[in-house]
C-alpha positions in Angstrom: 113.3 95.8 88.2 116.2 93.4 88.0 118.0 92.5 84.8 119.5 89.3 83.3 122.0 90.0 80.5 124.0 87.8 78.2 127.1 89.0 80.0 125.7 87.6 83.3 125.2 84.2 81.7 128.6 84.1 80.0 130.6 85.2 83.1 128.9 83.7 86.1 127.1 80.5 85.5 127.8 77.1 83.9 124.7 76.1 82.0 125.7 72.5 81.6 122.8 70.2 82.4 120.2 73.0 82.7 117.1 72.5 80.6 115.0 75.3 82.1 116.4 78.6 83.3 114.2 79.9 86.1 113.8 83.6 87.0 111.6 85.5 89.5 108.7 87.5 88.1 110.4 90.9 88.4 113.5 90.1 86.3 113.8 91.6 82.8 115.6 89.2 80.4 117.3 91.0 77.6 116.8 89.7 74.0 120.5 88.8 73.8 120.2 86.7 77.0 117.1 85.0 75.7 118.9 84.1 72.4 122.0 82.9 74.4 119.8 80.4 76.2 117.7 79.5 73.2 120.7 78.5 71.0 121.7 76.1 73.9 118.3 74.6 74.0 117.4 76.1 77.4 113.9 77.2 78.0 112.9 80.0 80.4 110.3 79.7 83.2 109.1 82.3 85.7 108.9 81.1 89.3 107.6 82.9 92.4 108.7 82.3 96.0 111.4 79.7 95.2 115.1 79.7 94.6 115.8 80.3 90.9 118.7 79.9 88.5 118.8 83.7 88.4 119.5 83.7 92.2 122.5 81.4 91.6 123.7 83.7 88.8 123.6 86.8 91.1 125.2 84.9 93.9 128.0 83.8 91.6 128.9 87.3 90.9 126.7 88.7 88.2 128.2 91.6 86.3 124.8 93.3 86.0 124.5 96.4 88.3 121.3 98.5 88.6 123.2 101.7 88.0 124.3 100.4 84.6 122.1 101.3 81.7 121.0 98.4 79.4 120.0 98.5 75.8 116.6 96.7 75.6 117.3 95.5 72.0 120.9 94.3 72.3 121.6 93.9 76.0 124.6 96.2 75.6 125.4 98.1 78.9 126.4 101.7 79.4 127.8 103.6 82.4 126.1 106.7 81.1 122.9 107.1 79.2 123.6 107.8 75.5 122.0 111.0 74.3 120.1 109.3 71.5 118.4 106.8 73.9 115.8 107.1 76.6 114.2 105.0 79.3 111.9 102.2 78.3 111.5 101.0 81.9 113.8 101.8 84.9 117.4 101.5 83.6 116.4 99.8 80.4 117.1 102.0 77.4 115.7 102.2 73.9 116.3 104.5 70.9 114.3 107.7 71.0 113.1 106.9 67.5 111.5 103.7 68.6 107.8 103.4 67.9 107.1 102.9 71.6 108.6 106.3 72.4 106.6 107.9 69.6 103.4 106.4 71.0 104.2 107.7 74.5 104.9 111.1 73.0 101.6 111.2 71.3 99.8 110.2 74.5 101.6 113.1 76.2 100.5 115.5 73.5 97.0 114.3 73.7 96.9 114.8 77.5 98.1 118.4 77.0 95.4 119.1 74.4 92.7 117.7 76.6 93.8 120.1 79.4 93.7 123.0 76.9 90.2 121.9 75.9 89.2 122.0 79.6 90.4 125.6 79.8 88.2 126.4 76.8 85.2 124.7 78.2 85.6 126.5 81.5 86.0 129.8 79.8 82.9 129.2 77.8 80.9 128.1 80.9 80.5 124.4 80.2 81.3 123.0 83.6 79.9 119.5 82.8 82.0 119.4 79.6 85.1 120.2 81.7 84.3 117.3 84.0 83.6 114.9 81.2 86.9 115.9 79.5 88.6 115.2 82.9 87.3 111.6 82.7 89.0 111.2 79.3 92.2 112.8 80.6 92.3 110.2 83.5 91.6 107.4 81.0 94.4 108.6 78.7 96.9 108.8 81.6 95.9 105.3 82.7 96.6 104.0 79.2 100.1 105.4 79.4 100.7 103.9 82.9 99.5 100.5 81.7 102.0 100.5 78.8 104.9 101.6 80.9 104.2 99.2 83.8 103.1 96.4 81.5 99.7 96.2 83.2 96.4 95.3 81.5 94.0 98.2 80.8 90.9 97.9 83.1 87.9 97.5 80.8 85.4 97.6 83.7 85.2 101.4 83.8 82.6 104.0 82.9 83.2 107.0 80.7 80.7 109.7 80.0 78.2 107.5 81.9 78.7 104.6 79.5 80.5 101.3 79.8 83.3 100.4 77.4 81.0 98.3 75.1 78.3 101.0 75.3 80.7 103.6 74.1 81.3 101.6 70.9 77.6 101.1 70.4 76.6 104.7 70.8 79.4 106.1 68.6 78.5 103.7 65.8 74.8 104.6 65.9 75.2 108.3 66.9 72.3 109.6 64.8 69.6 107.4 66.4 71.2 107.6 69.8 71.3 111.4 70.0 68.5 112.2 67.5 70.7 113.6 64.8 69.2 113.8 61.3 72.6 113.4 59.6 76.1 112.5 60.5 77.6 115.8 61.6 80.5 117.2 59.6 82.8 119.6 61.5 82.4 123.2 60.4 83.8 126.5 61.8 80.3 127.9 62.1 79.7 125.3 64.9 81.9 127.4 67.2 85.0 127.1 69.2 84.1 124.2 71.5 83.1 121.7 68.7 86.3 122.7 66.8 88.4 121.9 69.9 86.6 118.5 70.4 87.1 117.6 66.8 90.8 118.3 67.1 90.9 115.9 70.1 89.2 113.2 68.1 91.7 113.6 65.3 94.6 113.4 67.8 93.2 110.3 69.4 93.1 108.6 65.9 96.7 109.5 65.3 97.7 108.1 68.7 95.7 105.0 68.1 97.7 104.4 64.9 100.9 105.0 66.9 99.8 102.3 69.4 99.2 99.8 66.6 102.7 100.4 65.3 104.4 100.4 68.7 102.6 97.7 70.7 100.6 95.5 68.2 100.4 92.7 70.7 98.7 95.0 73.3 95.1 94.5 72.0 93.8 96.0 75.3 95.7 99.3 74.6 94.6 99.5 71.0 91.0 98.8 72.1 91.3 101.5 74.8 92.4 104.0 72.2 89.5 103.1 70.0 87.1 103.7 72.8 88.8 107.0 73.6 88.1 108.0 70.0 84.4 107.1 70.6 84.4 109.3 73.7 85.5 112.3 71.7 83.0 111.7 69.0 80.2 111.4 71.5 81.3 114.6 73.3 81.3 116.4 70.0 77.8 115.2 69.1 76.3 115.7 72.6 77.5 119.3 72.4 75.8 119.8 69.0 72.4 118.5 70.3 72.6 120.9 73.3 73.4 118.5 76.1 76.0 120.9 77.4 73.9 124.0 77.0 75.0 124.7 73.5 72.6 126.6 71.2 
């Protein structure tokens, strides 16, 4: 990923007469650079396969270097990564306290807990449960990848044998779908596997809230987290009705 900073614009290019500043699709424009252009009444356009203003900037001697770290919020550059910052993408840095980093950390924790749940299901002899948990693990990892790479979450996937819309429908009508007389309330008497699944459901809900705080504009990610919550609830209830061999 290439970067356009305010320093690049100040030091290497005359903006006189420019109404639209064009950049290739792979260029990250720092907030400071965007503001620098905006206050001058210059718009920004992404262009593919043609010569752009960014190319002229680089050719004129851009001060940006890929080994320099760039603050995503301010555009400030560093020769070394500050200890209180971490990577947002490539060499673009963000504070470790940023909500995006909190969201990623919760996804990482969720992944680790799903793996531990798989160990429990294998130990207890629920091979199908282990496989179904593996599907949720892959889906969780994909959510993280889509956030980091700024890609949309694929909604044309199947989880637990259900489409994304079906997951919502089943989880919202769990009693009639699975033949339960009442909505199940977690209890220690249910055993180890239901307790582990209930913990996963709670962790997903926490992670979903973190997503809403970190990337409120990413409706696809928030929806994916909601469907993941549905997955955990369905796994819990399927286990209770004996679909995994539970008594």
